[in-house]
DOTORDO-277797 format. One record per residue (C-alpha): residue number from 1; residue in three letters; x, y, z. Coordinates in Angstrom, 1 decimal. Each point is the difference from the previous one (the first is absolute). Layout:
BEGIN
     k     r        x        y        z
   NUM   ALA        X        Y        Z
...
***
This chain:
BEGIN
     k     r        x        y        z
     1   MET    105.4     76.1     90.0
     2   SER     -3.3      1.7      0.3
     3   GLN      0.0      3.8      0.3
     4   PRO      0.1      1.3      3.6
     5   GLN     -2.1      3.0      1.0
     6   LYS      2.0      3.2     -0.6
     7   GLY     -0.4      1.3      3.5
     8   ILE      1.8     -2.8      1.7
     9   CYS      3.5      1.0     -1.2
    10   ALA     -0.7      3.7     -0.8
    11   GLU      2.4      2.7      1.0
    12   PRO     -0.8      2.0      3.2
    13   ASN     -2.6      2.7     -0.4
    14   LEU     -1.0      3.2      1.8
    15   HIS     -3.5     -1.1      0.9
    16   ALA     -2.0     -3.2      0.6
    17   LEU     -3.5     -1.1      0.8
    18   PHE     -0.5     -3.3      1.8
    19   LEU     -3.5     -1.5     -0.1
    20   MET     -1.4     -3.1      1.6
    21   PHE     -3.4     -1.5     -0.8
    22   ASN     -2.1     -2.8      1.4
    23   VAL     -2.3     -1.6     -2.7
    24   ASN     -3.7     -0.6      0.6
    25   ASP     -1.1     -3.6      0.1
    26   GLY     -0.6     -1.7     -3.4
    27   GLN      1.8      2.6     -2.1
    28   GLU      2.9     -2.1     -1.2
    29   VAL     -0.9     -0.1     -3.7
    30   CYS     -0.5      3.7      0.1
    31   ILE      3.3      0.7      1.7
    32   ARG      1.9     -2.2     -2.6
    33   GLN     -1.6      2.1     -2.7
    34   LEU      0.9      3.3      1.8
    35   LEU      3.6     -0.7      0.6
    36   PRO      1.0      0.5     -3.7
    37   LYS     -1.9      3.3      0.0
    38   ILE      2.2      1.2      2.9
    39   LEU      3.1     -0.9     -2.0
    40   THR     -1.6      2.1     -2.8
    41   ILE     -0.3      2.9      2.3
    42   PHE      3.7     -0.3      0.8
    43   ASP      0.9      0.0     -3.7
    44   HIS     -2.3      2.9     -0.9
    45   TYR      1.5      2.3      2.6
    46   ASP      3.5     -1.1     -0.9
    47   GLU     -0.6      0.9     -3.7
    48   GLU     -1.9      3.2      0.7
    49   HIS      2.5      1.3      2.6
    50   TYR      3.3     -1.8     -0.9
    51   GLU      2.0      2.7      1.8
    52   ALA     -1.6     -1.0      3.3
    53   MET      1.6     -3.5     -0.1
    54   VAL     -3.2     -1.8      0.8
    55   SER     -0.1     -3.6      1.2
    56   GLY     -2.3     -2.3      1.9
    57   VAL     -0.4     -3.4      1.5
    58   VAL     -3.1     -2.0      0.8
    59   ALA      0.5     -3.0      2.3
    60   ILE     -2.4     -2.6      1.5
    61   GLY      0.0     -0.8      3.7
    62   SER      1.2     -3.4      1.1
    63   ASN     -3.3     -0.7      1.7
    64   TYR     -2.0      0.9     -3.0
    65   TRP      2.0     -1.6     -2.8
    66   MET     -1.7     -3.4     -0.1
    67   GLU     -3.4      1.7     -0.1
    68   LEU      1.0      2.1     -3.0
    69   TYR      2.1     -2.6     -1.8
    70   PRO     -1.0     -3.4      1.3
    71   GLY      2.4     -2.8     -1.0
    72   HIS      2.8      2.4     -1.0
    73   MET      2.3      0.6      3.1
    74   PRO      3.4      1.5     -0.1
    75   GLU      2.4     -2.6      1.5
    76   LEU      1.1      2.0      3.1
    77   LEU     -3.1      2.2      0.7
    78   ALA     -0.7      0.1      3.7
    79   PRO     -1.8      2.2      2.5
    80   PHE      1.8      2.9      1.6
    81   PRO      2.4     -1.4      2.6
    82   ASP     -1.4      0.5      3.5
    83   PHE      2.9      0.8      2.4
    84   SER     -0.2      1.6      3.4
    85   GLU      2.1      0.2      3.2
    86   ARG     -0.5      2.2      3.0
    87   ASP     -1.0      3.4     -1.3
    88   ARG      1.3     -0.7     -3.6
    89   SER     -2.4     -1.3     -2.6
    90   ALA     -0.9     -0.1     -3.7
    91   PRO     -3.8      0.3      0.1
    92   VAL     -1.8     -1.8     -2.9
    93   VAL     -2.6      2.1     -1.7
    94   PRO     -0.8     -1.9     -3.2
    95   ALA     -1.6      1.6     -3.1
    96   ASP     -1.3     -1.5     -3.2
    97   LEU      1.7      2.4     -2.4
    98   PHE      3.0      2.4      0.2
    99   ILE      0.4      2.7     -2.6
   100   GLN      3.1      2.2     -0.1
   101   VAL      0.0      3.1     -2.1
   102   ARG      3.2      2.1     -0.5
   103   ALA      0.9      3.1     -2.0
   104   ASP      2.1      3.1      0.3
   105   ARG     -3.2      2.1      0.2
   106   ALA     -2.4     -0.2      2.9
   107   ASP     -2.9      1.1     -2.1
   108   ILE      0.5     -3.0     -2.4
   109   CYS      0.0     -2.4      2.9
   110   HIS     -3.2      1.5      1.2
   111   ALA     -1.6     -0.2     -3.4
   112   MET      1.0     -3.6     -0.4
   113   GLY     -1.3     -0.8      3.5
   114   LEU     -3.4      1.5     -0.9
   115   ASP     -0.3     -2.0     -3.2
   116   ILE      1.0     -3.2      1.8
   117   CYS     -2.5      0.6      2.8
   118   GLU     -2.8      0.7     -2.5
   119   LEU      0.7     -3.5     -1.4
   120   MET      0.3     -1.8      3.3
   121   LEU     -2.5      1.6      2.4
   122   PRO     -3.1     -1.7     -1.5
   123   VAL      1.5     -3.4      0.9
   124   ALA      2.5      0.7      2.7
   125   ASP      0.6      2.1      3.1
   126   LEU      3.0      2.3      0.3
   127   VAL      1.6     -0.8      3.3
   128   GLU      3.2      2.0     -0.1
   129   GLN      1.3      2.9     -2.0
   130   VAL      3.4      1.5      0.8
   131   LYS      2.0      2.6     -1.9
   132   GLY      3.7     -0.5     -0.1
   133   PHE      2.6      2.7     -1.0
   134   ARG      3.7      0.4     -0.6
   135   TYR      1.6      1.8      3.0
   136   LEU      2.9      2.2     -0.6
   137   ASP      2.7     -1.9     -2.0
   138   GLY     -1.6     -3.4      0.4
   139   ARG     -0.1     -0.3      3.8
   140   ASP     -2.2     -1.5      2.6
   141   LEU     -1.6      2.4      2.5
   142   THR      2.6     -1.1      2.5
   143   GLY      2.5      1.8     -2.2
   144   PHE      1.8     -3.1     -1.3
   145   ILE      0.3     -0.8     -3.7
   146   THR     -2.7     -2.5     -1.1
   147   THR      1.3     -3.3     -1.3
   148   PRO      3.5      1.0     -0.9
   149   ASP      0.8     -3.6     -0.9
   150   ASN     -3.0     -0.6     -2.2
   151   PRO      0.6     -2.0     -3.2
   152   ARG      0.5      2.2     -3.0
   153   GLY     -0.4     -0.4     -3.8
   154   MET     -0.6     -3.6     -1.2
   155   LYS      0.9     -1.3      3.5
   156   LYS     -3.6      1.1      1.0
   157   PHE     -1.5     -2.6     -2.3
   158   ASP      2.4     -2.7      1.2
   159   VAL     -1.1      0.7      3.6
   160   ALA     -3.7      0.7     -0.5
   161   ILE     -1.4     -1.9     -3.0
   162   ILE     -0.7     -3.7     -0.1
   163   GLY      1.6     -1.9     -2.9
   164   ASP      0.3     -3.7     -0.9
   165   GLU     -0.2     -1.1      3.7
   166   ASP     -3.8      0.3     -0.2
   167   PRO     -0.7      0.1     -3.8
   168   ASP     -3.8      0.2      0.4
   169   PHE      0.5      3.3      1.8
   170   SER      3.1      1.4     -1.7
   171   GLY     -0.1      3.8     -0.1
   172   GLY     -1.7      0.0      3.4
   173   CYS      1.1      1.4      3.3
   174   TYR     -0.6     -0.6      3.7
   175   MET     -0.8      3.2      1.9
   176   HIS     -0.2      0.8      3.7
   177   VAL     -1.5      3.2      1.3
   178   GLN      0.2      1.6      3.4
   179   ARG     -1.0      3.5      1.2
   180   TYR      2.4      1.1      2.8
   181   GLN     -0.5      3.0      2.3
   182   HIS      3.1      1.7      1.2
   183   GLN      0.4      1.4      3.5
   184   LEU      2.0      3.0     -1.3
   185   THR     -0.1      2.0      3.2
   186   GLN      1.9     -2.7      1.9
   187   TRP      2.2     -0.6     -3.0
   188   GLN      1.1      3.6     -0.3
   189   GLN      1.0      0.1      3.6
   190   LEU      2.8     -2.5     -0.7
   191   SER      3.5      1.1     -0.8
   192   LEU      1.2     -0.3     -3.6
   193   GLU      2.5     -2.7      1.2
   194   ARG     -2.8     -2.0      1.6
   195   GLN     -2.3      0.3     -3.1
   196   GLN      2.9     -1.3     -2.2
   197   GLN      0.6     -2.9      2.4
   198   ILE     -3.7     -1.0     -0.2
   199   ILE     -0.2      0.2     -3.8
   200   GLY      3.5     -1.3     -0.6
   201   ARG      0.8      2.8     -2.5
   202   TYR      1.4      3.5     -0.2
   203   LYS     -2.9      2.4     -0.2
   204   ASP      1.4      2.4     -2.6
   205   SER      1.3     -2.6     -2.5
   206   GLY     -2.0     -3.1      0.7
   207   GLN      3.3     -2.0      0.0
   208   ALA      0.1     -3.0      2.3
   209   LEU      2.0      0.3      3.2
   210   ALA      3.2     -1.9      0.1
   211   ASP     -0.3     -3.6      1.2
   212   GLU      1.8      0.9      3.3
   213   GLN     -2.6      2.8      0.6
   214   LEU     -3.1     -1.9     -1.1
   215   LEU     -2.1     -1.2      2.9
   216   PRO     -1.6     -3.4     -0.3
   217   ASP     -3.4      1.5      0.9
   218   SER      0.1      2.8     -2.6
   219   HIS     -2.7      0.1     -2.7
   220   LEU      2.7     -0.8     -2.6
   221   SER      1.3     -3.0      1.8
   222   LYS     -3.5     -1.4      0.6
   223   THR     -1.1      0.4     -3.6
   224   ARG      3.1     -1.8     -1.4
   225   VAL     -1.3     -3.5     -0.5
   226   THR      1.2     -3.1     -2.0
   227   ASP     -1.5     -3.1     -1.4
   228   ASP      0.8     -3.5      1.4
   229   ASN      3.3      0.0     -1.9
   230   GLY      1.1      3.3      1.4
   231   ILE     -0.6      2.0     -3.2
   232   PRO     -1.3      3.5      0.7
   233   LEU     -3.7      0.5     -0.7
   234   VAL     -1.1      3.3     -1.5
   235   LEU     -3.3      1.6     -0.8
   236   LEU     -1.1      3.1     -1.9
   237   ASP     -1.3      2.7      2.4
   238   GLN     -2.6      2.4     -1.6
   239   SER     -0.8      1.7      3.3
   240   MET     -0.9      3.7      0.3
   241   PRO     -0.5      2.4      2.9
   242   TYR     -3.6      1.1      0.8
   243   GLY     -1.6      2.3      2.6
   244   ASP     -1.3      3.4      1.0
   245   MET      0.6      2.3      3.0
   246   LYS     -1.3     -2.6      2.5
   247   VAL      1.0     -3.4     -1.3
   248   GLN      3.2     -1.0     -1.9
   249   GLY      1.4     -3.2     -1.1
   250   VAL      1.1     -2.2     -3.0
   251   TYR     -2.2     -2.0     -2.3
   252   PHE      2.1     -3.1     -0.4
   253   VAL     -0.4     -2.0     -3.3
   254   SER      2.4     -2.8     -0.8
   255   CYS      0.2     -1.9     -3.3
   256   ALA      1.8     -3.4     -0.4
   257   LYS      0.0     -3.1     -2.1
   258   SER     -0.4     -2.0      3.2
   259   PRO     -1.8      0.9      3.3
   260   VAL      2.7     -1.7      2.0
   261   THR      2.2      3.2      0.0
   262   PHE     -2.6      2.2      1.6
   263   THR     -1.1     -2.7      2.5
   264   ARG      3.6     -0.5      1.2
   265   MET      0.6      3.7      0.3
   266   LEU     -3.2      0.5      2.0
   267   ARG      0.7     -2.9      2.3
   268   ASN      3.6      1.3      0.5
   269   ARG     -1.2      3.4      0.9
   270   ILE     -2.8     -0.9      2.5
   271   LEU      1.1     -3.2      1.7
   272   ALA      2.9      0.4      2.3
   273   ASP      3.1     -2.2     -0.7
   274   LYS      1.7     -2.2      2.6
   275   ASN      1.6      3.2      1.4
   276   GLY     -3.3      1.7      0.4
   277   LEU      0.7      2.4     -2.9
   278   TYR     -2.7      1.3     -2.4
   279   ASP     -0.2      2.9     -2.5
   280   ARG      0.4      3.0      2.3
   281   PHE     -1.6      2.2     -2.6
   282   LEU     -3.3     -1.6      1.0
   283   ASP      0.2      2.0      3.3
   284   TYR     -0.7      3.0     -2.2
   285   THR     -2.4     -1.2     -2.6
   286   THR     -3.1     -2.2      0.1
   287   ALA     -1.6     -2.2     -2.7
   288   GLU     -3.7      0.7     -0.1
   289   THR     -0.9     -2.2     -3.0
   290   GLY      1.4     -3.0     -1.9
   291   ALA     -1.2     -1.9     -3.1
   292   ALA      1.4     -2.4     -2.6
   293   PHE     -0.8      0.3     -3.7
   294   PHE      1.0     -1.4     -3.4
   295   ALA      0.3      2.2     -3.0
   296   PRO     -0.5     -2.2     -3.1
   297   SER      1.3      0.7     -3.4
   298   ILE     -1.9      2.1     -2.5
   299   GLN     -0.7     -3.0     -2.2
   300   PHE     -1.4     -2.0      3.0
   301   ILE     -2.4      2.9      0.8
   302   HIS     -1.2      0.2     -3.6
   303   GLN     -0.2     -3.8     -0.5
   304   PHE     -2.3     -0.6      3.0
   305   ALA     -2.2      3.0     -0.6
   306   LYS     -1.6     -2.1     -2.7
   307   GLN     -0.9     -2.9      2.3
***
């Protein structure tokens, strides 16, 4: 299998920088040549500051892929799913490139971001920059532990990295990105019991509530999805909190070998079931962006830089 980009399955970090670019018209050859240089930036900072646990990912937007790599399409690549119902929606805000930088030092993330922007800005516009950070002992700003059931160890690669099922794109990964803004004032007015009912977990430990206590419209219930054969579907969640004293939320980044997992989760959360139930957590957080990407293998990026 081709080598996946290191940042896809990297261990959690203290800091992150999320960048999105839209490429100027007619710059596809230049972009193909620049992407390996971005990988070189990741490698350089990883070698120079090994203690910072540096990693990075560069991914290409689903709407831009065929412009950049005409004739070479990942089998399941599709636009970001467009779901909405009543006041719940997942707005689609596509971008051509998504670059995720992570490290255990904020200054290293900043320095890498500067180097990347120096490369990109002559041929692309920076349309979003968000700084993520680890909060307390790995919690969301709601106070609940972030992704307590995330795959660990080699299981990450089984979940996130394409293998023989699409051999031309082995080592690649489907990524979905959303920026959510939390309504923390309203959230904090809820009792601990009600917060736990909405999330479906105990706040202190992150452990799932017992089946008899778990509500069908809890966040946990609505994110438990299966394939057509009833087998549970899992994704790798690389989300991190972001914010300042005015705006707080979570920058959601999912990684999977198939986009089906994310699409089913998002549908399950937004669209009410036959009993009118949806993910109640959406009453307290709002998606403001949404985009679909594909992160090709390192070999793929280098191979097509020469064409």
